[in-house]
C-alpha positions in Angstrom: -86.0 15.3 12.8 -83.5 15.9 10.0 -79.9 16.6 10.5 -80.8 20.0 9.1 -83.1 20.6 11.7 -80.8 19.8 14.4 -78.0 22.2 12.7 -80.5 24.7 12.9 -81.3 24.1 16.9 -77.7 24.3 17.6 -76.9 27.2 15.7 -79.8 29.1 16.9 -78.7 28.2 20.8 -75.0 29.0 19.7 -75.7 32.6 18.3 -78.4 33.5 21.1 -75.3 32.5 23.5 -73.2 35.3 22.4 -73.2 37.7 25.2 -72.9 41.0 22.9 -73.7 43.1 26.3 -70.9 41.8 27.9 -68.2 41.7 24.9 -69.1 45.3 24.2 -69.1 46.7 27.8 -65.9 45.1 28.5 -64.0 45.1 25.3 -65.1 49.0 24.1 -65.8 50.7 27.7 -63.6 48.2 30.1 -66.7 47.6 32.0 -68.0 43.9 33.1 -71.6 44.4 32.9 -72.4 41.6 35.4 -70.9 43.7 38.1 -73.3 46.5 37.4 -77.1 47.4 37.8 -79.1 44.2 37.7 -75.8 42.4 36.5 -77.8 41.1 33.1 -76.1 41.4 29.9 -79.1 42.8 28.3 -79.5 45.9 26.5 -81.5 47.4 29.0 -78.9 47.1 31.9 -76.1 48.0 29.1 -78.1 51.0 28.3 -78.7 51.9 32.1 -75.0 51.3 33.3 -72.5 51.8 30.2 -74.2 54.1 27.5 -77.1 54.7 25.6 -75.8 54.0 22.5 -74.2 50.7 23.7 -77.5 49.8 25.0 -79.2 50.4 21.4 -76.5 48.6 19.7 -77.0 45.7 22.2 -80.7 45.5 21.6 -80.4 45.3 17.8 -77.3 42.6 17.8 -79.8 40.7 20.3 -82.4 41.1 18.2 -80.8 39.7 15.4 -79.3 36.8 16.6 -83.1 35.7 17.6 -84.3 36.5 14.0 -81.6 35.3 11.6 -81.7 31.5 12.2 -85.1 31.4 12.7 -86.0 33.5 9.3 -83.4 31.5 7.2 -84.9 28.1 8.3 -88.2 29.1 7.9 -87.3 30.3 4.4 -85.4 27.2 3.5 -88.8 24.9 4.6 -91.3 27.4 2.7 -89.4 27.8 -0.6 -87.2 24.7 -1.4 -87.4 21.1 -1.1 -86.1 20.8 2.2 -89.6 20.6 3.7 -90.1 19.1 7.1 -93.8 18.0 7.6 -93.2 19.1 11.6 -91.1 22.2 10.7 -93.3 24.4 12.6 -92.8 22.8 16.0 -88.8 22.5 15.0 -89.4 26.3 14.6 -90.6 26.6 18.1 -87.7 24.5 19.2 -85.3 26.9 17.1 -87.0 30.2 18.6 -87.0 28.9 22.0 -83.0 27.8 21.6 -82.1 31.2 20.9 -84.2 32.8 24.0 -82.2 29.9 26.0 -78.9 30.7 24.7 -79.1 34.6 25.5 -80.4 33.7 29.1 -78.0 30.9 29.9 -74.9 31.4 27.5 -72.5 28.5 27.4 -69.9 31.6 26.9 -70.5 33.1 30.5 -70.7 30.1 32.7 -74.7 29.6 31.9 -75.5 33.5 32.8 -77.0 36.1 30.6 -79.7 38.4 29.6 -83.6 38.4 30.3 -84.0 37.4 26.4 -86.7 40.2 25.7 -85.0 41.2 22.6 -84.0 38.2 21.4 -87.5 36.7 22.0 -88.7 39.7 19.9 -86.2 38.9 17.1 -87.9 35.3 17.0 -91.4 36.7 16.9 -90.6 39.1 13.7 -89.3 35.9 12.2 -92.5 34.0 12.7 -94.9 36.9 11.7 -93.4 40.2 10.9 -97.2 41.5 11.4 -97.0 40.3 15.4 -93.7 41.8 15.6 -94.1 45.1 14.4 -97.5 45.4 16.9 -95.8 43.9 19.5 -92.7 46.4 19.0 -94.9 49.4 18.8 -96.9 48.5 21.8 -93.3 47.8 23.8 -92.2 51.2 22.7 -95.7 53.1 23.9 -95.4 51.4 27.2 -91.7 52.4 27.8 -92.7 55.9 26.7 -95.9 56.0 29.2 -94.5 54.4 32.3 -90.4 54.1 31.7 -90.2 50.7 33.0 -88.7 48.3 30.4 -89.4 45.1 32.4 -93.2 45.9 32.5 -93.2 46.9 28.7 -91.5 43.5 28.1 -93.9 41.3 30.5 -96.9 42.9 28.7 -95.7 42.4 25.1 -95.0 39.1 25.6 -98.3 38.6 26.8 -99.8 40.2 24.3 -98.0 37.9 21.3 -100.0 35.2 22.2 -103.2 36.9 21.4 -101.8 38.5 18.2 -100.2 35.0 17.2 -103.6 33.6 17.4 -105.3 36.4 15.7 -103.6 36.4 12.6 -104.4 32.8 12.3 -100.7 31.4 12.7 -99.9 27.7 13.0 -100.7 26.3 16.5 -96.6 25.7 17.2 -96.2 29.3 16.9 -99.0 30.4 19.4 -97.7 27.8 21.4 -94.0 29.2 21.2 -95.7 32.7 22.5 -97.3 31.1 25.5 -93.9 29.2 26.1 -92.0 32.7 25.6 -94.3 34.6 28.0 -93.6 31.9 30.8 -89.7 31.7 29.9 -89.9 35.8 30.1 -92.0 35.9 33.1 -89.4 33.9 35.2 -86.5 35.5 34.2 -88.1 38.7 35.4 -89.6 37.3 38.6 -87.3 39.6 40.5 -88.8 42.8 38.5 -92.3 41.5 39.0 -91.9 41.7 42.7 -90.2 45.5 42.6 -93.1 46.4 40.0 -95.8 45.5 42.8 -93.9 47.3 45.3 -93.6 50.0 43.0 -89.3 49.8 43.1 -88.6 49.1 39.4 -86.1 51.0 38.2 -87.4 53.6 35.6 -85.0 54.6 32.3 
């Protein structure tokens, strides 16, 4: 592992840890999103409790903080002399650190969101085809069932299958498996509510 690798790992966590949902709700709308709804700082809670426009903005920003550091790292390693032999495994770590930063932000006393939008950003960076199909699937589930958590859980599982079918490097598929486990853990309360038909709809 090189200094460049370590730098991108740290950058990915710190960028992921920027709590856009909290900042937008607090400094534009005067609300503490951590005291509203599910208390998550993610886009869905902002969409429900602050405004639809704010929720969409937070989704885009959370997506980008997962996408940007990873796509830059991958481009450096595939298009220059900075290639690291195990860069696909480092990419796995960089991607996961973005999700970890979002859900366990150093700027919010280790709290945060549920990492679905940030995770989607990392998937787009790893393989835009998987990302695009995953987003279409997520959007379709949301439209049909109006339950964002259900769409996020099903989509995170779908990424494992798609990443494998598109013959990506093994670490990319392993990352999707790790992401599914992580997102499922972050949504454990939502899963219980879904089972009992009590999960909130948009």
